[in-house]
C-alpha positions in Angstrom: 144.3 15.2 -85.4 147.1 17.5 -86.4 149.7 16.1 -88.8 152.6 17.4 -86.7 155.4 15.5 -85.0 156.2 16.7 -81.5 159.8 16.7 -80.2 160.5 14.0 -77.6 160.8 16.5 -74.9 157.2 17.7 -75.5 155.9 14.1 -75.5 157.8 13.4 -72.2 156.3 16.6 -70.7 152.8 15.6 -71.8 153.0 12.0 -70.6 154.8 12.5 -67.3 154.2 16.1 -66.5 157.9 16.8 -66.3 160.9 17.4 -68.6 163.5 14.7 -69.0 166.7 15.4 -67.0 169.7 16.8 -68.9 171.6 13.9 -70.6 168.8 11.4 -69.9 168.6 9.0 -72.8 165.3 7.6 -74.0 165.5 3.8 -73.8 163.0 1.8 -75.8 162.2 -1.6 -74.3 163.4 -4.4 -76.4 160.5 -6.1 -78.2 162.6 -9.2 -78.8 162.7 -9.9 -75.0 158.9 -10.5 -75.1 158.6 -12.8 -78.2 156.8 -16.0 -77.4 158.6 -18.8 -79.2 157.2 -21.9 -77.5 153.9 -23.5 -78.3 151.8 -25.6 -75.8 149.0 -27.7 -77.2 146.2 -29.7 -75.6 143.1 -31.2 -76.9 139.6 -30.3 -75.7 136.1 -31.4 -76.7 133.8 -29.1 -78.6 131.9 -28.5 -75.4 135.1 -27.7 -73.5 136.2 -25.4 -76.3 132.9 -23.5 -76.1 133.1 -23.2 -72.3 136.7 -21.9 -72.6 135.6 -19.3 -75.2 132.7 -18.2 -73.0 134.9 -17.9 -69.9 137.5 -16.0 -71.9 135.0 -13.5 -73.1 133.4 -13.2 -69.6 136.7 -12.3 -68.1 137.7 -9.7 -70.7 140.6 -11.5 -72.3 141.6 -10.3 -75.8 141.7 -13.9 -77.0 141.5 -17.5 -75.9 145.3 -17.8 -75.8 145.7 -14.8 -73.5 143.0 -16.3 -71.2 144.5 -19.8 -71.1 148.0 -18.4 -70.6 146.9 -16.3 -67.6 145.0 -19.2 -66.0 148.0 -21.6 -66.5 150.5 -19.1 -65.1 148.4 -18.1 -62.2 147.9 -14.4 -63.2 144.2 -15.0 -64.0 141.7 -12.5 -62.6 139.0 -14.7 -61.3 136.4 -11.9 -61.2 134.2 -11.8 -64.4 134.0 -8.5 -66.2 130.9 -6.6 -65.1 129.3 -4.9 -68.1 128.5 -1.8 -66.1 132.0 -1.4 -64.6 133.5 -2.0 -68.1 131.2 0.7 -69.5 132.1 3.1 -66.7 135.8 2.4 -67.2 135.5 2.9 -71.0 133.8 6.3 -70.4 136.5 7.3 -68.0 139.1 6.5 -70.6 137.1 8.5 -73.2 137.1 11.5 -70.8 140.9 11.2 -70.2 141.4 11.0 -74.0 139.4 14.2 -74.5 141.5 16.0 -71.9 144.7 14.8 -73.6 143.4 16.0 -77.0 142.6 19.4 -75.5 146.0 19.7 -73.9 147.7 18.6 -77.2 145.7 21.3 -79.1 146.8 24.0 -76.6 150.4 22.8 -76.7 150.4 22.9 -80.5 148.8 26.4 -80.5 151.5 27.6 -78.1 154.2 25.9 -80.1 153.0 27.3 -83.4 152.5 30.8 -82.1 155.9 30.8 -80.4 157.5 29.7 -83.6 155.7 32.4 -85.6 156.8 35.0 -83.1 160.4 33.9 -83.3 160.2 33.9 -87.1 158.8 37.4 -87.3 161.5 38.7 -84.9 164.1 37.4 -87.2 163.0 39.8 -89.9 
C-alpha cells in the first residue's frame, strides 16, 4: 500500500461517499467508556470446558469470553456458523476490499496529479 496519509476529508469521502458538512467536527468515540473492569468467574469440569470451547468455535466467537458474555447477556446468536456461508462472506469482504484498494489508488493518482499540476503552474 502507499505510504501516504490522506486528509480527513478524503477519508470521510471514501468511507461515506460524501464530504463532511462545513464546521462538522470529527468526534472519536471514547474508548474508556467500553473498558470492562469487572470479572465474573465460575467453575466448570474439564468436559464442560471442552463443550464450551467447541460451542464457542462453532458459533464464530473470537474467544470463549466473548461467547460466554453473549450467552449470559442474551445477545447470543443461536445459529451455528455454516462453513460455506462464512467462506462466502469472507470472499465478499475480499471483493469489497479490492474495490476499496482500487478506489484508493485512483484517488491517490488524482491527488498526486492535481498536486503536480498546481506545483507546475506556480512556476
